[in-house]
C-alpha positions in Angstrom: 0.0 0.0 0.0 1.2 3.5 -0.8 2.5 5.2 2.3 0.7 8.4 1.4 -2.5 6.5 2.1 -1.7 6.8 5.8 -2.7 10.5 5.7 -5.9 9.7 3.8 -6.8 7.2 6.6 -6.3 9.7 9.4 -8.5 12.2 7.6 -11.3 9.6 7.8 -10.9 9.1 11.5 -10.6 12.8 12.1 -13.9 13.4 10.4 -15.7 10.8 12.5 -14.1 12.0 15.7 -15.1 15.6 15.1 -18.7 14.7 14.4 -19.0 12.4 17.4 -17.3 15.0 19.7 -20.4 17.3 19.5 -22.3 14.6 21.4 -19.8 14.1 24.2 -21.7 14.0 27.5 -25.2 14.5 26.0 -26.4 10.9 26.6 -27.3 10.5 22.9 -25.7 7.1 22.2 -27.4 6.5 18.8 -26.9 10.1 17.7 -23.2 10.0 18.4 -22.7 6.7 16.6 -24.8 7.9 13.6 -22.9 11.2 13.3 -19.5 9.4 13.4 -20.6 6.8 10.8 -22.1 9.5 8.5 -19.0 11.6 8.6 -16.6 8.6 8.2 -18.6 7.4 5.2 -18.7 10.8 3.5 -14.9 11.2 3.9 -14.3 7.7 2.5 -15.4 8.9 -0.9 -12.0 10.7 -1.4 -9.2 8.1 -1.0 -7.7 6.6 -4.1 -8.7 3.0 -3.3 -11.2 0.3 -4.2 -12.1 -0.4 -0.7 -14.3 -3.1 0.8 -15.6 -2.9 4.3 -14.9 -6.3 5.9 -15.6 -5.2 9.5 -18.1 -2.5 10.0 -21.4 -1.4 11.5 -23.0 -4.7 10.7 -24.6 -6.6 7.7 -26.3 -4.7 5.0 -29.9 -5.2 6.3 -28.9 -3.9 9.7 -26.6 -1.0 8.8 -27.4 1.7 6.3 -23.7 2.8 6.0 -20.3 1.2 6.4 -22.0 -2.2 6.3 -19.9 -5.4 5.6 -19.3 -5.6 1.9 -19.9 -1.9 1.2 -17.5 -0.4 -1.4 -15.7 2.8 -0.5 -13.0 5.0 -2.1 -13.0 6.7 -5.4 -12.8 3.3 -7.2 -10.9 4.8 -10.1 -8.7 2.9 -12.5 -5.4 1.8 -11.0 -6.7 2.2 -7.4 -5.5 -0.6 -5.1 -8.0 -3.2 -3.8 -8.0 -2.7 0.0 -10.0 -4.4 2.8 -11.1 -2.0 5.6 -12.1 -2.6 9.2 -13.8 0.3 10.9 -15.3 1.4 14.2 -16.6 4.9 13.6 -17.1 5.3 17.4 -15.5 2.8 19.7 -17.2 3.5 23.0 -20.6 5.0 22.3 -21.3 4.8 26.0 -18.0 6.6 26.7 -18.9 9.4 24.3 -22.5 9.7 25.5 -21.4 9.8 29.1 -18.4 12.1 28.6 -16.0 9.4 29.8 -12.4 8.9 28.5 -11.1 6.6 25.7 -13.8 7.0 23.0 -12.1 6.7 19.6 -12.7 6.7 15.9 -10.8 3.8 14.3 -9.9 2.6 10.8 -7.5 -0.3 9.8 -6.6 -1.2 6.2 -4.9 -4.2 4.7 -4.3 -5.9 1.4 -7.3 -7.9 0.2 -7.9 -11.1 2.3 -5.5 -10.2 5.1 -8.1 -9.5 7.9 -10.0 -12.3 9.6 -13.6 -12.3 8.6 -14.6 -12.1 12.3 -18.2 -12.9 13.2 -20.0 -10.6 15.5 -19.6 -12.5 18.7 -17.5 -12.6 21.8 -13.7 -13.3 21.7 -11.3 -14.1 24.5 -8.1 -12.1 24.1 -4.7 -11.5 25.5 -2.5 -8.7 24.1 0.9 -7.2 24.9 3.1 -4.5 23.4 6.5 -4.6 21.8 8.3 -4.6 25.2 7.0 -8.1 25.7 6.9 -9.0 22.0 6.2 -12.4 20.4 6.4 -15.9 22.0 5.7 -14.9 25.6 2.0 -15.0 26.1 -0.1 -18.2 25.6 -3.9 -17.9 26.0 -4.0 -21.6 27.0 -2.2 -20.8 30.2 -3.7 -19.4 33.4 -3.6 -15.6 33.9 -1.1 -16.1 36.7 1.3 -18.0 34.3 1.0 -15.3 31.6 1.6 -12.5 34.1 4.6 -14.3 35.4 6.0 -14.8 31.9 5.3 -11.1 31.1 7.1 -9.9 34.3 10.0 -12.2 33.5 10.4 -10.8 30.0 10.2 -7.2 31.2 12.5 -7.8 34.2 10.0 -6.6 36.8 8.0 -8.1 39.6 4.3 -9.1 39.3 3.3 -6.2 41.5 4.8 -3.8 38.9 2.4 -5.0 36.1 -1.0 -3.6 35.3 -3.6 -5.5 33.4 -6.6 -3.8 31.7 -9.8 -5.7 31.8 -13.4 -4.9 30.9 -15.6 -4.5 34.0 -18.1 -7.3 33.4 -19.6 -10.0 35.6 -18.1 -12.7 33.3 -14.6 -11.5 34.4 -15.1 -12.0 38.1 -12.8 -15.1 38.3 -10.2 -13.4 36.0 -10.1 -10.3 38.1 -9.8 -12.3 41.3 -6.9 -14.3 40.0 -5.0 -11.3 38.7 -5.3 -9.6 42.0 -4.3 -12.8 43.8 -1.2 -12.9 41.7 -0.3 -9.5 42.9 -0.7 -7.5 39.6 -2.7 -4.3 39.5 -5.8 -3.9 37.4 -7.3 -1.0 35.4 -11.0 -1.8 35.0 -12.7 -0.2 31.9 -16.4 0.0 31.1 -16.0 -0.1 27.3 -13.4 0.2 24.6 -11.0 -2.7 24.5 -9.4 -1.7 21.2 -8.0 1.4 22.9 -7.0 -0.7 25.9 -5.1 -3.1 23.6 -3.3 -0.2 21.9 -2.4 1.1 25.3 0.0 -1.9 25.8 2.1 -0.5 22.9 3.5 2.2 25.2 3.3 1.1 28.8 5.6 3.9 29.9 3.0 6.4 28.8 -0.2 4.5 29.6 0.9 2.3 32.5 -0.8 -0.7 30.8 1.2 -4.0 30.3 -1.4 -6.5 29.1 -5.0 -6.7 28.0 -7.0 -9.7 29.2 -10.5 -11.0 28.9 -13.5 -11.3 26.7 -14.7 -8.6 24.3 -16.0 -8.4 20.7 -14.4 -10.4 17.9 -14.5 -7.5 15.4 -12.7 -5.3 17.9 -10.1 -8.1 18.2 -9.2 -7.7 14.6 -8.8 -3.9 14.9 -6.6 -4.4 18.0 -4.4 -7.0 16.2 -3.9 -4.6 13.3 -2.6 -1.9 15.6 -0.4 -4.3 17.5 1.1 -5.7 14.4 2.3 -2.3 13.4 4.3 -2.0 16.6 5.5 -5.6 16.8 3.3 -6.5 19.8 1.5 -9.8 20.2 -2.0 -11.1 20.6 -3.9 -14.4 20.8 -7.6 -15.0 20.7 -10.3 -17.6 20.8 -13.9 -17.2 19.8 -16.5 -17.5 22.6 -19.9 -18.3 21.1 -23.0 -18.1 23.3 -25.1 -20.7 21.5 -25.2 -23.2 18.6 -26.4 -20.4 16.3 -23.2 -18.5 16.7 -21.1 -21.6 16.2 -23.0 -22.2 12.9 -22.5 -18.5 11.9 -18.7 -18.8 12.5 -18.6 -21.9 10.3 -20.5 -20.0 7.5 -17.8 -17.3 7.8 -15.0 -19.8 7.3 -14.2 -20.7 10.9 -15.1 -24.4 11.3 -13.1 -25.0 14.5 -14.6 -22.8 17.2 -11.8 -23.7 19.5 -9.0 -22.5 17.2 -6.5 -20.2 18.8 -5.9 -17.3 16.5 -2.4 -15.9 16.4 -1.9 -12.2 15.7 -1.0 -12.9 12.1 -4.2 -14.8 11.6 -6.2 -11.8 12.8 -4.4 -9.3 10.7 -1.6 -9.9 8.3 0.2 -8.5 5.3 0.8 -4.7 4.9 -1.4 -3.0 7.5 -2.2 0.6 8.2 -4.0 1.7 11.4 -5.4 5.1 12.4 -7.3 6.3 15.5 -8.4 9.8 16.5 -9.5 10.6 20.1 -13.0 11.7 20.7 -12.6 11.9 24.5 -9.3 11.9 26.4 -7.8 8.5 26.7 -4.8 6.2 27.3 -2.7 7.6 24.4 -4.8 10.3 22.7 -6.4 13.5 23.8 -10.0 14.0 22.7 -11.3 16.7 20.4 -10.9 20.3 21.6 -13.3 22.8 20.2 -12.1 26.4 19.6 -13.9 29.5 18.3 -13.3 28.8 14.6 -13.0 25.0 14.6 -11.4 22.3 16.6 -8.2 20.4 17.4 -7.8 16.7 17.0 -5.2 14.2 18.2 -4.5 11.0 16.2 -2.1 8.2 15.9 -1.2 6.5 12.5 0.8 3.3 12.2 2.2 1.2 9.4 3.3 -2.4 9.8 5.7 -2.4 6.8 7.9 0.4 8.2 6.9 0.2 11.9 6.3 4.0 11.8 4.1 5.5 14.5 3.0 9.1 13.9 1.2 11.2 16.4 -0.7 14.0 14.6 -2.2 17.1 16.2 -4.4 18.8 13.6 -6.2 22.2 13.6 -9.5 22.2 11.7 -11.4 25.3 10.5 -15.0 24.6 10.0 -15.9 27.7 7.9 -16.7 26.6 4.4 -15.6 23.0 5.0 -18.2 20.5 3.7 -16.1 17.5 4.8 -17.7 17.3 8.3 -21.4 17.1 7.5 -22.7 16.3 11.0 -21.1 18.5 13.6 -24.1 19.4 15.7 -26.5 17.1 17.5 -30.2 17.1 16.8 -32.8 16.6 19.4 -36.1 14.9 18.5 
């Protein structure tokens, strides 16, 4: 993929974040998500790609925009075929409640390089480049993984911090991590951002992501961690026979398969995220009299480049951000 495409990707996440930011703290979950999706879809008309949404807002009959299979980009002759994974607003609850770590996210890869992840739960463990490959093993207990991580980093267990979604299903996991002596950062939503936080523990204080979240979010997290030479493993966690059948229809016949990071996202990958609210690595959108400031990160797996971008946006005469003000019904 052309490295110049990285700047096109961040324009897409910026547009979604700017639109969603108008809804921060207003309690309008659906409005925030719709605004982000609409802005992201409109901005996706510009990049010189023949893009296909492979992870998006849902299937075509459930999502009017950015549905799985939707074509985006200018589609012109010579444009590369790209698969795209999106989350226009990761953390709709976070945005609606004015809580940190809401993000707009896009990942791109060569065709066929993202796992066609079904919309179901996935158990995950993820670490950043300080731990690297070959240390974690999702088949082991949390205590064994924490011990291996501490050994690789040359620290004690009490020096580690695990980030875990605050859900009843994680009661046993939380109890074991605490018993092992590691610290925990509980989050209410947004495990993609939490996984990315492991990429820079010196800045975020997060050493490992553990627990069950969404499978599509697992692919986005893997895309980001591949860019920085982190590691991740995952196993699908279906809730019923219907979800097992759905996974099989999507090309995953073995529901117990352990997905390595390169099975979740492979090839030449680009990842971009823009903060909506202040979070682990990114500040949220700041509105100013004539526009706004946004804060983004852009990563490329082929070069390992990580760019942090602070952008100033002037709204006057700018049609690129079509939904900047919330509407009340």
